N, CA, C and O atoms as a GROMACS GRO file, in nm:
protein
  388
    1MET      N    1   2.110  -1.023   7.075
    1MET     CA    2   2.054  -1.113   7.180
    1MET      C    3   2.075  -1.260   7.182
    1MET      O    4   2.126  -1.339   7.103
    2LYS      N    5   2.018  -1.270   7.304
    2LYS     CA    6   2.049  -1.443   7.296
    2LYS      C    7   1.890  -1.501   7.269
    2LYS      O    8   1.796  -1.422   7.277
    3LYS      N    9   1.872  -1.626   7.240
    3LYS     CA   10   1.788  -1.689   7.136
    3LYS      C   11   1.703  -1.731   7.307
    3LYS      O   12   1.754  -1.755   7.417
    4ILE      N   13   1.552  -1.725   7.261
    4ILE     CA   14   1.501  -1.775   7.398
    4ILE      C   15   1.408  -1.858   7.372
    4ILE      O   16   1.319  -1.810   7.301
    5ASN      N   17   1.392  -1.990   7.412
    5ASN     CA   18   1.325  -2.110   7.405
    5ASN      C   19   1.170  -2.071   7.434
    5ASN      O   20   1.145  -1.964   7.490
    6ASN      N   21   1.070  -2.155   7.397
    6ASN     CA   22   0.946  -2.152   7.456
    6ASN      C   23   0.934  -2.182   7.650
    6ASN      O   24   0.852  -2.142   7.733
    7ASP      N   25   0.985  -2.218   7.656
    7ASP     CA   26   1.004  -2.266   7.821
    7ASP      C   27   0.993  -2.151   7.864
    7ASP      O   28   0.888  -2.124   7.922
    8GLU      N   29   1.126  -2.017   7.846
    8GLU     CA   30   1.186  -1.912   7.878
    8GLU      C   31   1.102  -1.812   7.874
    8GLU      O   32   1.089  -1.723   7.958
    9TYR      N   33   1.015  -1.833   7.726
    9TYR     CA   34   0.906  -1.751   7.757
    9TYR      C   35   0.794  -1.714   7.839
    9TYR      O   36   0.741  -1.609   7.875
   10TYR      N   37   0.773  -1.857   7.858
   10TYR     CA   38   0.626  -1.853   7.916
   10TYR      C   39   0.667  -1.885   8.058
   10TYR      O   40   0.572  -1.913   8.131
   11ASP      N   41   0.793  -1.888   8.118
   11ASP     CA   42   0.805  -1.820   8.235
   11ASP      C   43   0.825  -1.668   8.290
   11ASP      O   44   0.797  -1.607   8.393
   12LEU      N   45   0.904  -1.632   8.134
   12LEU     CA   46   0.874  -1.458   8.185
   12LEU      C   47   0.741  -1.430   8.093
   12LEU      O   48   0.749  -1.329   8.023
   13VAL      N   49   0.661  -1.479   8.087
   13VAL     CA   50   0.527  -1.392   8.085
   13VAL      C   51   0.448  -1.430   8.218
   13VAL      O   52   0.355  -1.355   8.250
   14CYS      N   53   0.477  -1.536   8.294
   14CYS     CA   54   0.394  -1.570   8.425
   14CYS      C   55   0.439  -1.509   8.515
   14CYS      O   56   0.365  -1.481   8.610
   15ARG      N   57   0.567  -1.469   8.515
   15ARG     CA   58   0.680  -1.369   8.584
   15ARG      C   59   0.606  -1.192   8.553
   15ARG      O   60   0.574  -1.101   8.629
   16TRP      N   61   0.603  -1.208   8.414
   16TRP     CA   62   0.528  -1.053   8.400
   16TRP      C   63   0.400  -1.045   8.442
   16TRP      O   64   0.348  -0.933   8.445
   17GLN      N   65   0.322  -1.163   8.486
   17GLN     CA   66   0.197  -1.129   8.489
   17GLN      C   67   0.172  -1.075   8.718
   17GLN      O   68   0.088  -1.019   8.788
   18VAL      N   69   0.339  -1.159   8.737
   18VAL     CA   70   0.273  -1.155   8.885
   18VAL      C   71   0.335  -1.045   8.943
   18VAL      O   72   0.315  -1.018   9.061
   19SER      N   73   0.439  -0.949   8.842
   19SER     CA   74   0.489  -0.804   8.832
   19SER      C   75   0.419  -0.722   8.885
   19SER      O   76   0.437  -0.653   8.985
   20GLY      N   77   0.285  -0.734   8.775
   20GLY     CA   78   0.214  -0.604   8.774
   20GLY      C   79   0.263  -0.512   8.706
   20GLY      O   80   0.187  -0.416   8.698
   21LYS      N   81   0.384  -0.497   8.638
   21LYS     CA   82   0.428  -0.398   8.536
   21LYS      C   83   0.338  -0.393   8.382
   21LYS      O   84   0.265  -0.490   8.362
   22SER      N   85   0.342  -0.315   8.305
   22SER     CA   86   0.334  -0.332   8.188
   22SER      C   87   0.434  -0.408   8.091
   22SER      O   88   0.551  -0.427   8.121
   23LYS      N   89   0.387  -0.444   7.991
   23LYS     CA   90   0.434  -0.558   7.881
   23LYS      C   91   0.572  -0.471   7.842
   23LYS      O   92   0.687  -0.508   7.865
   24ALA      N   93   0.543  -0.384   7.797
   24ALA     CA   94   0.649  -0.318   7.806
   24ALA      C   95   0.770  -0.281   7.812
   24ALA      O   96   0.873  -0.264   7.747
   25ALA      N   97   0.702  -0.268   7.959
   25ALA     CA   98   0.820  -0.191   8.069
   25ALA      C   99   0.887  -0.300   8.141
   25ALA      O  100   0.994  -0.286   8.200
   26PHE      N  101   0.815  -0.416   8.133
   26PHE     CA  102   0.864  -0.563   8.170
   26PHE      C  103   0.987  -0.624   8.084
   26PHE      O  104   1.097  -0.656   8.129
   27ALA      N  105   0.946  -0.632   7.955
   27ALA     CA  106   0.996  -0.647   7.793
   27ALA      C  107   1.138  -0.561   7.844
   27ALA      O  108   1.246  -0.618   7.861
   28GLU      N  109   1.119  -0.429   7.864
   28GLU     CA  110   1.279  -0.346   7.853
   28GLU      C  111   1.361  -0.387   7.963
   28GLU      O  112   1.478  -0.414   7.936
   29GLU      N  113   1.306  -0.402   8.132
   29GLU     CA  114   1.336  -0.453   8.244
   29GLU      C  115   1.432  -0.613   8.194
   29GLU      O  116   1.550  -0.633   8.222
   30GLU      N  117   1.341  -0.710   8.114
   30GLU     CA  118   1.394  -0.813   8.069
   30GLU      C  119   1.538  -0.784   8.030
   30GLU      O  120   1.631  -0.814   8.105
   31GLY      N  121   1.553  -0.736   7.932
   31GLY     CA  122   1.566  -0.675   7.803
   31GLY      C  123   1.582  -0.761   7.670
   31GLY      O  124   1.672  -0.785   7.590
   32ILE      N  125   1.435  -0.798   7.690
   32ILE     CA  126   1.413  -0.882   7.587
   32ILE      C  127   1.336  -0.756   7.458
   32ILE      O  128   1.314  -0.640   7.492
   33SER      N  129   1.314  -0.793   7.357
   33SER     CA  130   1.235  -0.767   7.253
   33SER      C  131   1.107  -0.741   7.266
   33SER      O  132   1.038  -0.842   7.253
   34ARG      N  133   1.032  -0.613   7.295
   34ARG     CA  134   0.901  -0.560   7.305
   34ARG      C  135   0.817  -0.669   7.208
   34ARG      O  136   0.779  -0.774   7.260
   35THR      N  137   0.796  -0.649   7.102
   35THR     CA  138   0.724  -0.760   7.026
   35THR      C  139   0.746  -0.876   7.019
   35THR      O  140   0.653  -0.943   6.975
   36ALA      N  141   0.833  -0.927   7.046
   36ALA     CA  142   0.851  -1.087   7.104
   36ALA      C  143   0.816  -1.099   7.202
   36ALA      O  144   0.774  -1.211   7.232
   37PHE      N  145   0.814  -1.004   7.292
   37PHE     CA  146   0.708  -1.033   7.409
   37PHE      C  147   0.558  -1.030   7.430
   37PHE      O  148   0.499  -1.097   7.515
   38TYR      N  149   0.504  -0.947   7.345
   38TYR     CA  150   0.398  -0.921   7.259
   38TYR      C  151   0.338  -1.071   7.220
   38TYR      O  152   0.258  -1.145   7.277
   39TYR      N  153   0.404  -1.081   7.111
   39TYR     CA  154   0.361  -1.196   7.062
   39TYR      C  155   0.374  -1.313   7.129
   39TYR      O  156   0.285  -1.398   7.131
   40TRP      N  157   0.498  -1.328   7.194
   40TRP     CA  158   0.442  -1.483   7.342
   40TRP      C  159   0.346  -1.461   7.411
   40TRP      O  160   0.282  -1.564   7.433
   41CYS      N  161   0.282  -1.324   7.478
   41CYS     CA  162   0.184  -1.311   7.575
   41CYS      C  163   0.063  -1.363   7.488
   41CYS      O  164  -0.021  -1.430   7.548
   42LYS      N  165   0.039  -1.335   7.322
   42LYS     CA  166  -0.040  -1.379   7.296
   42LYS      C  167  -0.025  -1.526   7.241
   42LYS      O  168  -0.109  -1.601   7.192
   43LYS      N  169   0.081  -1.540   7.259
   43LYS     CA  170   0.102  -1.720   7.216
   43LYS      C  171   0.009  -1.781   7.299
   43LYS      O  172  -0.068  -1.871   7.264
   44PHE      N  173   0.016  -1.740   7.393
   44PHE     CA  174   0.009  -1.805   7.554
   44PHE      C  175  -0.103  -1.750   7.611
   44PHE      O  176  -0.123  -1.789   7.726
   45SER      N  177  -0.209  -1.647   7.551
   45SER     CA  178  -0.346  -1.616   7.536
   45SER      C  179  -0.320  -1.551   7.657
   45SER      O  180  -0.422  -1.572   7.722
   46VAL      N  181  -0.259  -1.498   7.712
   46VAL     CA  182  -0.219  -1.386   7.805
   46VAL      C  183  -0.342  -1.289   7.777
   46VAL      O  184  -0.403  -1.298   7.671
   47LYS      N  185  -0.378  -1.198   7.872
   47LYS     CA  186  -0.444  -1.089   7.861
   47LYS      C  187  -0.485  -0.966   8.014
   47LYS      O  188  -0.574  -0.981   8.098
   48GLN      N  189  -0.372  -0.838   8.000
   48GLN     CA  190  -0.340  -0.842   8.124
   48GLN      C  191  -0.483  -0.730   8.188
   48GLN      O  192  -0.473  -0.677   8.298
   49SER      N  193  -0.586  -0.715   8.114
   49SER     CA  194  -0.697  -0.721   8.222
   49SER      C  195  -0.782  -0.684   8.094
   49SER      O  196  -0.779  -0.584   8.021
   50SER      N  197  -0.885  -0.843   8.091
   50SER     CA  198  -0.981  -0.804   7.918
   50SER      C  199  -1.118  -0.813   8.066
   50SER      O  200  -1.132  -0.905   8.146
   51THR      N  201  -1.200  -0.683   8.057
   51THR     CA  202  -1.292  -0.671   8.130
   51THR      C  203  -1.470  -0.719   7.987
   51THR      O  204  -1.586  -0.728   8.030
   52THR      N  205  -1.432  -0.737   7.838
   52THR     CA  206  -1.494  -0.780   7.753
   52THR      C  207  -1.550  -0.877   7.770
   52THR      O  208  -1.672  -0.857   7.764
   53HIS      N  209  -1.508  -1.043   7.800
   53HIS     CA  210  -1.501  -1.128   7.777
   53HIS      C  211  -1.501  -1.171   7.937
   53HIS      O  212  -1.402  -1.164   8.010
   54GLN      N  213  -1.637  -1.218   7.978
   54GLN     CA  214  -1.652  -1.282   8.121
   54GLN      C  215  -1.654  -1.464   8.127
   54GLN      O  216  -1.738  -1.543   8.083
   55SER      N  217  -1.511  -1.490   8.209
   55SER     CA  218  -1.490  -1.646   8.234
   55SER      C  219  -1.531  -1.672   8.416
   55SER      O  220  -1.546  -1.600   8.515
   56SER      N  221  -1.536  -1.822   8.382
   56SER     CA  222  -1.622  -1.856   8.522
   56SER      C  223  -1.439  -1.921   8.548
   56SER      O  224  -1.418  -1.989   8.648
   57PHE      N  225  -1.318  -1.890   8.446
   57PHE     CA  226  -1.206  -1.986   8.433
   57PHE      C  227  -1.094  -1.871   8.465
   57PHE      O  228  -1.117  -1.770   8.399
   58SER      N  229  -0.985  -1.860   8.545
   58SER     CA  230  -0.877  -1.717   8.578
   58SER      C  231  -0.753  -1.834   8.482
   58SER      O  232  -0.760  -1.937   8.415
   59LEU      N  233  -0.680  -1.768   8.513
   59LEU     CA  234  -0.531  -1.805   8.497
   59LEU      C  235  -0.491  -1.761   8.593
   59LEU      O  236  -0.526  -1.652   8.637
   60VAL      N  237  -0.367  -1.877   8.674
   60VAL     CA  238  -0.329  -1.878   8.787
   60VAL      C  239  -0.176  -1.910   8.781
   60VAL      O  240  -0.156  -2.013   8.717
   61SER      N  241  -0.104  -1.874   8.812
   61SER     CA  242   0.048  -1.885   8.774
   61SER      C  243   0.146  -1.925   8.901
   61SER      O  244   0.130  -1.871   9.011
   62PRO      N  245   0.211  -1.987   8.886
   62PRO     CA  246   0.285  -2.040   9.015
   62PRO      C  247   0.369  -1.916   9.038
   62PRO      O  248   0.414  -1.833   8.958
   63HIS      N  249   0.378  -1.928   9.179
   63HIS     CA  250   0.511  -1.840   9.242
   63HIS      C  251   0.642  -1.840   9.238
   63HIS      O  252   0.699  -1.939   9.283
   64ILE      N  253   0.726  -1.723   9.181
   64ILE     CA  254   0.855  -1.794   9.152
   64ILE      C  255   0.968  -1.827   9.191
   64ILE      O  256   1.079  -1.841   9.139
   65GLY      N  257   0.882  -1.850   9.388
   65GLY     CA  258   1.020  -1.961   9.431
   65GLY      C  259   0.918  -2.104   9.395
   65GLY      O  260   0.989  -2.199   9.428
   66PHE      N  261   0.823  -2.142   9.357
   66PHE     CA  262   0.764  -2.242   9.347
   66PHE      C  263   0.820  -2.337   9.245
   66PHE      O  264   0.913  -2.310   9.170
   67GLN      N  265   0.750  -2.457   9.249
   67GLN     CA  266   0.792  -2.575   9.105
   67GLN      C  267   0.777  -2.510   8.977
   67GLN      O  268   0.685  -2.434   8.945
   68LEU      N  269   0.832  -2.531   8.936
   68LEU     CA  270   0.755  -2.436   8.775
   68LEU      C  271   0.690  -2.562   8.671
   68LEU      O  272   0.603  -2.544   8.586
   69ASP      N  273   0.730  -2.638   8.689
   69ASP     CA  274   0.691  -2.791   8.614
   69ASP      C  275   0.608  -2.854   8.659
   69ASP      O  276   0.637  -2.924   8.756
   70PRO      N  277   0.479  -2.853   8.611
   70PRO     CA  278   0.384  -2.940   8.642
   70PRO      C  279   0.362  -3.061   8.667
   70PRO      O  280   0.376  -3.136   8.570
   71VAL      N  281   0.326  -3.119   8.787
   71VAL     CA  282   0.344  -3.206   8.849
   71VAL      C  283   0.231  -3.339   8.750
   71VAL      O  284   0.259  -3.454   8.714
   72ILE      N  285   0.091  -3.247   8.730
   72ILE     CA  286   0.025  -3.298   8.654
   72ILE      C  287  -0.056  -3.229   8.571
   72ILE      O  288  -0.103  -3.124   8.616
   73LYS      N  289  -0.086  -3.263   8.455
   73LYS     CA  290  -0.117  -3.121   8.344
   73LYS      C  291  -0.280  -3.218   8.265
   73LYS      O  292  -0.283  -3.339   8.242
   74ILE      N  293  -0.366  -3.143   8.245
   74ILE     CA  294  -0.477  -3.230   8.221
   74ILE      C  295  -0.499  -3.133   8.138
   74ILE      O  296  -0.495  -3.012   8.160
   75ASN      N  297  -0.529  -3.204   8.017
   75ASN     CA  298  -0.575  -3.066   7.828
   75ASN      C  299  -0.724  -3.118   7.826
   75ASN      O  300  -0.738  -3.239   7.844
   76PHE      N  301  -0.835  -3.043   7.805
   76PHE     CA  302  -0.936  -3.077   7.795
   76PHE      C  303  -0.948  -3.040   7.628
   76PHE      O  304  -0.856  -2.980   7.572
   77PRO      N  305  -1.074  -3.083   7.555
   77PRO     CA  306  -1.096  -3.037   7.417
   77PRO      C  307  -1.113  -2.927   7.368
   77PRO      O  308  -1.086  -2.877   7.259
   78SER      N  309  -1.169  -2.885   7.475
   78SER     CA  310  -1.243  -2.729   7.434
   78SER      C  311  -1.086  -2.623   7.410
   78SER      O  312  -1.090  -2.520   7.343
   79GLY      N  313  -0.983  -2.664   7.466
   79GLY     CA  314  -0.794  -2.567   7.507
   79GLY      C  315  -0.851  -2.538   7.645
   79GLY      O  316  -0.884  -2.422   7.621
   80ILE      N  317  -0.870  -2.548   7.712
   80ILE     CA  318  -0.883  -2.565   7.891
   80ILE      C  319  -0.773  -2.648   7.898
   80ILE      O  320  -0.740  -2.734   7.815
   81SER      N  321  -0.692  -2.604   8.049
   81SER     CA  322  -0.590  -2.675   8.086
   81SER      C  323  -0.571  -2.685   8.268
   81SER      O  324  -0.554  -2.589   8.344
   82ILE      N  325  -0.577  -2.795   8.297
   82ILE     CA  326  -0.509  -2.721   8.416
   82ILE      C  327  -0.432  -2.820   8.494
   82ILE      O  328  -0.460  -2.930   8.540
   83GLU      N  329  -0.318  -2.740   8.494
   83GLU     CA  330  -0.181  -2.777   8.592
   83GLU      C  331  -0.184  -2.760   8.746
   83GLU      O  332  -0.237  -2.667   8.805
   84PHE      N  333  -0.127  -2.850   8.796
   84PHE     CA  334  -0.109  -2.883   8.919
   84PHE      C  335   0.022  -2.874   8.922
   84PHE      O  336   0.098  -2.904   8.829
   85PHE      N  337   0.056  -2.828   9.044
   85PHE     CA  338   0.252  -2.839   9.089
   85PHE      C  339   0.217  -2.872   9.216
   85PHE      O  340   0.109  -2.848   9.269
   86GLY      N  341   0.342  -2.946   9.280
   86GLY     CA  342   0.325  -2.983   9.392
   86GLY      C  343   0.328  -3.092   9.421
   86GLY      O  344   0.405  -3.172   9.367
   87LYS      N  345   0.230  -3.129   9.530
   87LYS     CA  346   0.162  -3.202   9.622
   87LYS      C  347   0.048  -3.196   9.523
   87LYS      O  348   0.024  -3.091   9.463
   88VAL      N  349  -0.046  -3.340   9.499
   88VAL     CA  350  -0.182  -3.334   9.455
   88VAL      C  351  -0.277  -3.446   9.511
   88VAL      O  352  -0.278  -3.568   9.504
   89ASP      N  353  -0.365  -3.340   9.577
   89ASP     CA  354  -0.441  -3.402   9.627
   89ASP      C  355  -0.549  -3.529   9.551
   89ASP      O  356  -0.665  -3.492   9.565
   90SER      N  357  -0.543  -3.614   9.504
   90SER     CA  358  -0.662  -3.709   9.409
   90SER      C  359  -0.829  -3.665   9.455
   90SER      O  360  -0.928  -3.726   9.415
   91ASP      N  361  -0.832  -3.593   9.510
   91ASP     CA  362  -1.012  -3.583   9.574
   91ASP      C  363  -1.004  -3.455   9.523
   91ASP      O  364  -1.118  -3.433   9.483
   92THR      N  365  -0.934  -3.356   9.500
   92THR     CA  366  -0.932  -3.194   9.447
   92THR      C  367  -0.927  -3.215   9.315
   92THR      O  368  -0.958  -3.122   9.240
   93VAL      N  369  -0.888  -3.338   9.263
   93VAL     CA  370  -0.854  -3.385   9.087
   93VAL      C  371  -0.989  -3.383   9.028
   93VAL      O  372  -1.040  -3.306   8.947
   94LYS      N  373  -1.036  -3.494   9.092
   94LYS     CA  374  -1.175  -3.600   9.161
   94LYS      C  375  -1.291  -3.444   9.099
   94LYS      O  376  -1.325  -3.431   8.981
   95LYS      N  377  -1.320  -3.373   9.180
   95LYS     CA  378  -1.378  -3.230   9.204
   95LYS      C  379  -1.367  -3.150   9.111
   95LYS      O  380  -1.462  -3.106   9.047
   96LEU      N  381  -1.269  -3.127   9.096
   96LEU     CA  382  -1.276  -3.039   8.944
   96LEU      C  383  -1.276  -3.100   8.817
   96LEU      O  384  -1.276  -3.021   8.722
   97LEU      N  385  -1.275  -3.237   8.787
   97LEU     CA  386  -1.310  -3.338   8.662
   97LEU      C  387  -1.472  -3.330   8.734
   97LEU      O  388  -1.565  -3.393   8.684
   0.00000   0.00000   0.00000
């Protein structure tokens, strides 16, 4: 099995989120270890459907056809991060901050 780096696993996790498939089915389809995929999902703090924890924030993944690397990434001390992909409007950033 080919060694996969962090960025490739992040891409896989993002693709899994938009796929609508279970983690096990997605890992099998991609030909990767199910246990390794579960580990990386947990590492990236991805939850398939969490009804016990309500938050004002949601994880938004870029569509596969869009730019995969963020143009701007803001990391807050609380652990929350905001990533902007493509063209960024400064007024939008000001409103979020």
